[in-house]
C-alpha positions as CSV (number, residue, x, y, z in Angstrom):
1,M,16.9,-19.6,-0.4
2,N,15.8,-16.1,0.0
3,K,12.2,-15.6,1.9
4,L,10.4,-12.9,2.8
5,T,8.5,-12.5,6.0
6,Q,4.4,-12.2,4.5
7,F,2.9,-9.7,7.1
8,V,-1.1,-9.9,6.3
9,I,-2.2,-6.1,6.5
10,F,-5.9,-6.0,6.2
11,L,-6.3,-2.8,4.4
12,T,-10.2,-1.3,4.2
13,Q,-12.0,2.0,4.7
14,G,-12.5,2.4,8.1
15,I,-11.6,-0.7,10.5
16,N,-8.2,-2.3,10.0
17,N,-6.0,-4.3,11.8
18,C,-2.7,-5.9,11.2
19,K,-1.1,-9.4,12.5
20,R,1.9,-11.4,11.6
21,S,1.5,-14.8,10.0
22,N,4.1,-17.5,9.7
23,E,3.5,-18.0,5.9
24,M,6.5,-17.7,3.8
25,L,6.4,-15.8,-0.1
26,S,9.3,-17.1,-2.0
27,I,11.3,-13.9,-3.3
28,E,12.3,-16.4,-6.6
29,E,9.7,-15.0,-8.6
30,F,10.2,-11.6,-7.9
31,S,12.1,-9.6,-10.5
32,E,16.1,-9.3,-10.3
33,D,15.8,-6.0,-9.0
34,L,13.6,-6.7,-6.0
35,R,15.4,-8.9,-4.3
36,S,18.0,-6.3,-3.0
37,Q,15.3,-4.4,-1.4
38,S,13.9,-5.2,1.9
39,L,10.2,-5.8,1.1
40,I,7.0,-6.8,2.9
41,G,4.2,-9.1,1.3
42,C,0.5,-8.0,2.1
43,T,-2.9,-9.2,1.2
44,H,-5.1,-6.7,0.1
45,Q,-8.4,-6.7,1.4
46,G,-11.3,-3.4,0.7
47,D,-13.2,-2.1,-2.7
48,A,-11.4,1.5,-2.5
49,M,-8.7,0.8,-4.7
50,E,-10.7,-1.5,-7.2
51,P,-10.5,-1.9,-10.3
52,T,-6.5,-1.2,-9.7
53,L,-6.6,-3.5,-6.6
54,R,-9.1,-6.0,-5.2
55,T,-9.7,-7.9,-2.2
56,G,-7.1,-10.8,-1.9
57,D,-4.7,-9.2,-4.4
58,K,-1.2,-9.9,-2.9
59,L,1.1,-6.8,-2.3
60,I,4.3,-6.4,-2.5
61,V,6.0,-3.1,-0.1
62,D,9.0,-1.4,-0.7
63,P,8.9,0.0,3.4
64,S,11.9,2.1,2.6
65,D,10.6,3.8,0.0
66,V,8.7,6.4,2.5
67,I,9.0,9.9,0.4
68,P,5.4,11.0,-0.5
69,R,4.6,11.6,-4.2
70,A,2.8,10.9,-7.0
71,G,1.4,6.8,-6.9
72,V,0.2,4.3,-5.0
73,F,1.3,3.6,-1.5
74,V,0.0,2.1,2.1
75,I,-0.7,4.7,4.6
76,Q,-1.2,5.1,7.9
77,D,-3.7,8.0,9.4
78,Q,-6.2,8.2,12.7
79,F,-8.0,5.7,11.0
80,G,-5.6,2.6,10.7
81,L,-3.6,1.5,7.4
82,H,-4.6,2.0,3.5
83,V,-3.7,1.9,0.4
84,Q,-4.5,4.9,-1.5
85,R,-3.0,6.7,-4.6
86,L,-1.1,9.7,-3.7
87,E,-1.0,12.6,-5.8
88,P,0.9,16.3,-4.8
89,V,-1.2,19.2,-4.7
90,L,0.5,21.7,-6.7
91,T,-0.3,25.0,-5.1
92,N,0.8,23.6,-1.6
93,K,3.9,21.3,-1.1
94,T,3.0,20.1,2.1
95,T,-0.8,18.9,0.8
96,F,-1.8,15.6,-1.0
97,K,-4.9,14.2,-2.3
98,L,-5.6,10.3,-0.9
99,I,-7.0,8.9,-4.0
100,C,-9.6,6.0,-4.2
101,D,-9.2,4.0,-7.7
102,N,-12.8,2.9,-7.0
103,E,-15.4,6.2,-7.6
104,K,-17.7,5.8,-5.1
105,Y,-15.0,7.1,-2.6
106,T,-14.1,10.5,-2.3
107,T,-11.1,12.2,-2.8
108,Q,-9.6,13.9,0.5
109,E,-6.7,16.8,0.5
110,V,-4.7,16.4,3.7
111,G,-1.7,18.2,5.3
112,L,1.5,15.8,5.7
113,E,1.1,16.2,9.4
114,D,-2.0,13.6,8.9
115,F,-0.7,10.6,7.7
116,Q,2.4,8.6,7.6
117,V,3.7,6.8,4.4
118,V,4.5,3.2,5.5
119,G,5.8,2.5,1.9
120,R,5.5,2.1,-2.0
121,V,3.1,-0.4,-4.0
122,V,5.9,-1.9,-5.9
123,S,3.6,-4.6,-7.2
124,A,0.3,-6.6,-7.0
125,F,-0.5,-10.6,-8.0
126,R,-4.3,-11.4,-8.6
127,K,-5.1,-15.3,-8.7
128,M,-6.8,-15.9,-12.1
């Protein structure tokens, strides 16, 4: 049976940490097109992406998809790891808007040199 090692990544505005967990996630429940990819399972924390993502949501991240473009990505900057929506600035090919879906946080415009894309969020799961 295919398994994914789960990396528990606490993604917040500000203080961040990353630790490896021994918990395994079954890949059988994911769609067929995701099975051949190298994926990372993450647990989201923080309110920056609410209502889209909430604390405790399980994210599936594709670490091979690191080309910055419009979409939701795990990024790393000087403050740590974050899940944010990226949007290219049309007037400058090397500048991106880092957008939090929660309106209480401001949008930032940063250059490519100020952040690194860790991977694209391809799916999210929430307990009902």
